[in-house]
C-alpha positions as CSV (number, residue, x, y, z in Angstrom):
1,M,-4.6,-5.6,-19.3
2,K,-3.5,-7.1,-15.9
3,D,-5.5,-5.6,-13.0
4,F,-3.4,-3.2,-10.7
5,I,-1.4,-5.5,-7.8
6,D,-3.1,-5.2,-4.8
7,V,-2.4,-3.1,-2.2
8,S,-2.5,-6.2,0.5
9,S,0.0,-7.6,-0.9
10,I,2.8,-4.8,-1.6
11,G,4.7,-6.1,1.1
12,S,5.4,-9.6,0.2
13,P,9.3,-8.6,-0.8
14,P,9.4,-6.4,-2.8
15,L,11.1,-8.2,-0.8
16,R,13.8,-5.4,0.1
17,L,16.9,-4.5,-2.0
18,G,19.7,-2.6,-2.1
19,R,21.9,-0.6,0.3
20,G,23.2,-2.8,3.2
21,I,20.3,-5.8,2.3
22,A,19.7,-7.1,-0.8
23,L,16.1,-7.0,0.1
24,V,12.4,-6.5,-1.9
25,L,10.6,-8.9,-3.4
26,G,9.8,-5.5,-3.8
27,G,11.6,-2.1,-3.4
28,V,14.2,0.5,-5.3
29,A,16.1,3.4,-5.0
30,L,18.7,5.9,-6.2
31,V,19.9,7.0,-9.5
32,A,24.0,7.2,-8.9
33,V,26.3,5.7,-6.1
34,A,26.7,8.9,-4.4
35,A,23.0,9.5,-3.8
36,C,23.0,5.6,-2.0
37,G,25.1,6.6,1.1
38,G,23.7,7.5,4.3
39,G,25.6,10.9,4.1
40,A,23.7,12.1,0.8
41,S,21.6,14.9,0.6
42,S,18.0,14.1,0.9
43,K,17.3,16.8,-2.3
44,D,19.4,14.1,-4.5
45,L,17.7,11.2,-3.4
46,K,15.3,9.2,-6.2
47,I,12.0,7.2,-5.4
48,T,10.9,4.3,-7.7
49,Y,7.6,3.0,-8.2
50,V,4.9,1.6,-10.2
51,S,2.0,3.1,-11.9
52,L,-0.9,3.2,-14.3
53,E,-0.4,6.7,-15.1
54,D,-0.3,6.1,-18.8
55,G,-2.9,3.3,-19.5
56,N,-0.9,0.1,-17.9
57,Q,1.4,-0.7,-15.4
58,E,5.0,1.2,-15.7
59,I,7.8,1.6,-13.6
60,Y,8.7,5.5,-12.8
61,S,11.0,7.5,-10.7
62,I,10.9,10.7,-9.5
63,L,13.2,13.1,-7.1
64,A,12.4,13.1,-3.3
65,S,12.9,16.7,-2.9
66,G,9.8,16.3,-5.6
67,E,11.9,19.3,-7.7
68,E,11.4,17.4,-10.9
69,N,8.5,15.7,-12.8
70,S,8.3,11.9,-12.4
71,R,10.1,10.0,-15.2
72,R,8.7,6.6,-17.3
73,L,11.2,4.4,-17.4
74,T,9.8,1.5,-18.9
75,S,7.0,1.2,-22.2
76,T,5.2,-2.0,-22.7
77,R,2.1,-0.9,-23.9
78,E,-0.4,-3.6,-23.2
79,F,1.9,-5.4,-20.4
80,S,2.8,-5.0,-16.6
81,E,5.8,-3.9,-15.1
82,S,6.4,-4.4,-11.3
83,R,8.6,-4.3,-8.0
84,P,11.7,-2.2,-9.5
85,A,14.6,-2.5,-7.5
86,Y,18.3,-1.0,-7.6
87,S,21.2,-2.8,-7.5
88,P,23.5,-2.0,-4.3
89,D,25.5,0.3,-6.5
90,A,22.2,1.9,-8.2
91,S,23.3,1.4,-11.8
92,S,20.9,-1.4,-12.4
93,I,17.4,-2.0,-11.4
94,A,15.8,-5.3,-11.5
95,F,11.9,-5.7,-11.8
96,L,9.2,-8.3,-12.8
97,S,7.4,-8.2,-16.4
98,D,4.8,-10.5,-17.5
99,R,5.5,-9.5,-21.2
100,N,6.3,-13.5,-21.9
101,G,3.1,-14.6,-20.2
102,S,3.9,-14.8,-16.7
103,D,6.0,-12.3,-14.6
104,D,9.9,-12.7,-15.3
105,L,13.2,-11.5,-14.1
106,Y,14.5,-8.3,-15.9
107,V,17.7,-6.0,-15.4
108,M,18.0,-2.6,-17.4
109,D,20.1,0.4,-16.5
110,A,19.2,3.2,-14.1
111,D,18.0,5.2,-16.9
112,G,15.5,2.7,-18.4
113,N,17.7,1.8,-21.2
114,G,19.7,-1.7,-21.9
115,E,16.7,-4.2,-20.7
116,Q,17.4,-7.8,-20.9
117,R,16.0,-11.2,-19.8
118,T,18.0,-12.0,-16.9
119,V,16.8,-15.9,-16.6
120,E,16.7,-18.2,-19.7
121,T,14.4,-20.7,-18.1
122,E,11.0,-20.9,-18.4
123,G,9.1,-20.4,-14.8
124,K,7.3,-17.6,-13.1
125,R,8.9,-15.5,-11.1
126,S,7.5,-14.6,-7.5
127,G,10.2,-12.5,-5.9
128,F,13.7,-11.6,-6.2
129,A,16.9,-10.3,-4.4
130,W,20.2,-8.5,-5.3
131,S,23.1,-10.0,-3.6
132,P,25.2,-7.3,-1.6
133,T,28.0,-7.2,-4.7
134,G,25.0,-6.8,-7.3
135,K,27.0,-9.8,-9.5
136,R,24.0,-11.9,-8.5
137,I,20.4,-12.2,-8.0
138,A,18.4,-14.4,-5.7
139,Y,14.8,-15.3,-7.2
140,V,11.7,-17.5,-6.5
141,S,10.5,-19.4,-9.5
142,E,7.2,-21.7,-10.0
143,A,7.5,-24.2,-12.3
144,D,6.0,-27.7,-12.9
145,G,3.8,-27.5,-9.5
146,L,7.3,-26.8,-7.6
147,T,8.1,-23.0,-5.5
148,E,12.1,-22.6,-5.3
149,I,14.8,-20.5,-5.0
150,F,17.5,-20.1,-7.3
151,V,20.5,-17.8,-7.9
152,V,21.4,-16.1,-11.0
153,D,24.9,-14.6,-12.1
154,V,23.5,-11.5,-13.9
155,E,26.4,-11.5,-16.2
156,E,26.7,-14.8,-17.3
157,K,23.2,-15.8,-16.6
158,D,24.5,-19.0,-15.2
159,E,21.4,-20.3,-12.8
160,R,21.9,-22.2,-9.8
161,R,19.1,-23.9,-7.9
162,L,19.3,-23.8,-3.9
163,T,16.3,-25.5,-2.8
164,K,14.5,-28.5,-4.1
165,N,11.6,-29.8,-2.3
166,T,7.5,-29.5,-2.5
167,I,7.3,-26.9,0.4
168,V,6.5,-23.6,-0.3
169,E,9.6,-21.3,0.0
170,Q,9.2,-17.3,0.3
171,L,12.3,-15.1,-0.4
172,G,13.6,-12.9,1.9
173,G,16.9,-11.4,1.0
174,W,20.5,-11.9,1.7
175,S,22.6,-10.9,4.7
176,P,24.9,-8.3,4.3
177,D,28.1,-9.9,4.0
178,G,26.3,-12.3,1.3
179,I,26.9,-15.6,3.3
180,W,23.8,-16.1,3.9
181,I,20.1,-16.1,2.1
182,V,17.3,-15.9,4.7
183,Y,13.7,-17.5,3.6
184,A,10.4,-18.9,4.9
185,V,8.7,-21.8,4.4
186,T,4.8,-21.7,4.0
187,G,1.8,-23.8,3.9
188,D,3.3,-27.0,5.7
189,E,2.5,-27.2,9.1
190,A,6.0,-29.5,9.6
191,A,8.3,-27.9,8.1
192,Q,7.1,-24.2,8.7
193,G,9.4,-21.6,9.9
194,I,12.1,-19.0,8.9
195,Y,15.4,-20.6,7.6
196,K,18.7,-19.1,6.0
197,K,21.0,-21.3,3.5
198,N,24.4,-20.6,2.5
199,P,24.0,-20.3,-1.3
200,D,27.9,-21.4,-2.0
201,G,27.5,-24.3,0.4
202,V,25.4,-27.0,1.9
203,D,24.6,-25.1,5.3
204,E,20.7,-24.9,5.7
205,I,19.5,-23.7,9.3
206,Q,16.1,-23.8,10.6
207,L,15.9,-20.5,12.9
208,T,11.8,-20.8,13.6
209,E,9.3,-23.6,13.9
210,D,5.9,-21.3,13.6
211,P,3.8,-20.0,11.2
212,D,6.5,-17.0,10.1
213,F,6.8,-15.2,6.7
214,K,8.7,-12.2,5.0
215,P,12.3,-12.2,6.8
216,Q,14.5,-9.7,6.3
217,F,17.9,-9.5,7.9
218,S,19.0,-5.9,10.0
219,P,21.1,-3.6,7.7
220,D,24.3,-4.3,10.3
221,G,23.2,-8.3,9.5
222,K,22.7,-8.9,13.3
223,K,19.1,-9.8,13.4
224,I,16.8,-10.9,11.4
225,A,12.7,-9.0,11.3
226,F,9.9,-11.3,10.3
227,E,5.9,-11.3,10.3
228,T,4.3,-14.1,12.2
229,T,0.5,-15.2,12.8
230,R,1.9,-17.3,15.7
231,D,-0.6,-15.1,18.1
232,G,-3.7,-14.9,16.0
233,A,-3.2,-11.2,14.1
234,T,-0.1,-10.4,12.0
235,E,2.7,-9.2,14.4
236,I,6.2,-8.5,13.7
237,Y,8.8,-10.2,15.4
238,V,12.9,-9.9,15.6
239,I,14.9,-12.9,16.3
240,D,19.0,-12.7,16.3
241,A,20.6,-13.8,13.2
242,D,21.8,-16.9,15.1
243,G,18.2,-17.9,16.0
244,E,18.5,-17.2,19.6
245,E,17.0,-14.6,21.4
246,E,13.8,-13.4,20.0
247,S,11.1,-10.5,20.7
248,N,7.8,-8.8,19.5
249,V,8.4,-5.3,18.2
250,S,4.6,-4.2,17.3
251,K,3.0,-6.2,20.6
252,G,-0.5,-4.9,18.7
253,S,-3.8,-6.3,19.4
254,E,-4.7,-6.1,15.6
255,E,-2.8,-6.5,12.2
256,D,0.9,-5.1,12.0
257,F,2.5,-5.9,9.0
258,D,4.8,-4.5,6.3
259,F,7.9,-3.4,8.0
260,D,11.1,-1.7,7.0
261,W,14.5,-1.8,8.6
262,S,15.7,1.5,9.2
263,P,19.4,2.2,7.9
264,D,21.2,1.8,11.4
265,S,18.9,-1.1,12.5
266,K,18.2,0.3,15.6
267,K,14.4,0.9,14.3
268,L,11.3,-0.7,12.4
269,V,8.8,1.1,10.5
270,F,5.3,-0.8,9.8
271,V,1.8,-0.7,9.0
272,S,-1.0,-1.5,11.7
273,D,-4.6,-1.2,11.4
274,R,-5.0,-1.1,15.5
275,D,-6.5,2.6,15.6
276,G,-9.3,1.4,13.0
277,N,-7.4,2.1,9.5
278,E,-3.9,1.1,8.3
279,E,-1.6,3.9,9.6
280,I,2.1,3.8,9.8
281,Y,4.5,3.4,13.2
282,V,8.0,3.3,14.0
283,A,9.3,1.5,17.0
284,L,13.0,0.2,18.4
285,V,13.3,-3.3,17.6
286,N,12.6,-4.3,21.3
287,G,9.2,-2.5,20.9
288,K,9.8,0.2,23.0
289,D,9.4,4.0,22.0
290,E,6.7,3.3,19.6
291,I,5.6,6.0,17.7
292,R,2.6,7.2,15.0
293,L,3.6,9.0,12.1
294,T,0.5,9.3,10.3
295,N,-3.1,10.0,11.2
296,N,-6.0,10.2,8.8
297,R,-9.0,8.0,7.6
298,A,-7.1,6.8,4.6
299,V,-4.8,4.0,3.9
300,D,-1.3,4.8,4.3
301,S,0.9,1.6,3.1
302,H,4.6,0.3,2.2
303,P,6.6,2.9,4.5
304,R,10.5,2.8,3.4
305,W,13.5,4.7,5.1
306,S,15.6,7.0,2.7
307,P,18.8,5.3,2.5
308,N,20.2,8.3,4.9
309,G,17.4,7.5,7.3
310,K,16.2,11.2,7.2
311,Q,12.7,10.3,5.8
312,I,10.4,7.9,5.2
313,V,8.4,7.3,1.7
314,F,4.7,5.8,1.8
315,A,1.7,5.4,-0.5
316,S,-1.6,6.8,0.4
317,N,-5.1,7.0,-0.5
318,A,-5.8,10.2,1.2
319,D,-7.8,11.5,-2.1
320,G,-9.2,8.5,-3.1
321,D,-6.4,6.9,-5.5
322,F,-2.8,6.0,-4.1
323,D,-0.3,8.5,-4.4
324,L,3.4,8.7,-2.7
325,F,4.4,11.1,0.3
326,V,7.7,11.7,1.8
327,M,7.8,12.6,5.6
328,N,10.6,13.2,7.9
329,S,11.5,10.0,10.2
330,D,9.2,11.8,12.9
331,G,6.6,12.1,11.1
332,T,6.9,15.5,10.5
333,N,7.1,17.5,7.5
334,Q,4.8,15.1,5.2
335,R,5.1,16.1,1.2
336,R,3.1,14.9,-1.7
337,L,5.3,13.6,-4.4
338,T,3.0,12.5,-7.0
339,T,-0.4,13.8,-7.9
340,T,-2.4,11.8,-10.4
341,D,-5.6,10.3,-10.9
342,F,-3.9,7.2,-11.0
343,D,-2.3,4.6,-8.0
344,A,1.4,5.3,-7.2
345,L,2.5,2.1,-5.3
346,Q,5.4,-0.2,-4.5
347,P,7.6,2.9,-3.5
348,D,11.3,2.7,-2.3
349,W,14.4,4.3,-2.9
């Protein structure tokens, strides 16, 4: 059985997926279209996550209200599933599975039925993102010594190669209008930075030239947030979608990472160890009005806004293993969702 995912890698897309942005290498969400909207009742919202609760890494879902027990959506015994992410209309879930020897991209119905392999060619998939329409998925494929970005039609399974070079690309996600895919180039100082490319055309625009990574469009499509080590420690920056105005949001002297956009595109929630351990903070996109939302001696990770902007889900190892918690967007009314002796990680709505 494969080891459980290291907490330090959780923020790497899922990229964020669904509702507003097709994000997440890493993410997840709702059970019905009605539950996806900003006006949905909080008690109807569902959260998906991965856990070793039944002996191997499987995908589960649970109501954010905590009124129902969690439900296991996959069952592959000795294999591992990870990074579940709902389609924008919440009718399907994309995820990675190593049942074929290495991580591959699968899609299933929201209730866990109808699993099918989405990509028919060989290769290891290390990240993916739904398009805003839910008809296509962008993904990263590692094969023949190359790491490239592809786009696949979910129904037709028609694959299109978006990049072709020897540098390493890290997928960020789609712009809300579907015109751009944002990604980072890492490991090559001459080409490093944030890029956006038109998946239906030839245009490719370099937005930054620093060691930047994990880019994500804001839900309104006007800005892109990303992590960077240009100042030494990892910081969170925001840049206009056209690459012009740029600002440091987190402004911490320590490590700031694992961010998520608020649905109204006005704030970012993120993790920082500036106070001695990993806690959750929120700040306006200009870096002002920063608030610390958690305060303990545990590791708090992977904060994600609810689609209606009223709550934030996160994982914490306050009792020795990671469980899921929800809180109001101002840090109040913190509630435990899972209680097991096994890690519950990679939550999203």
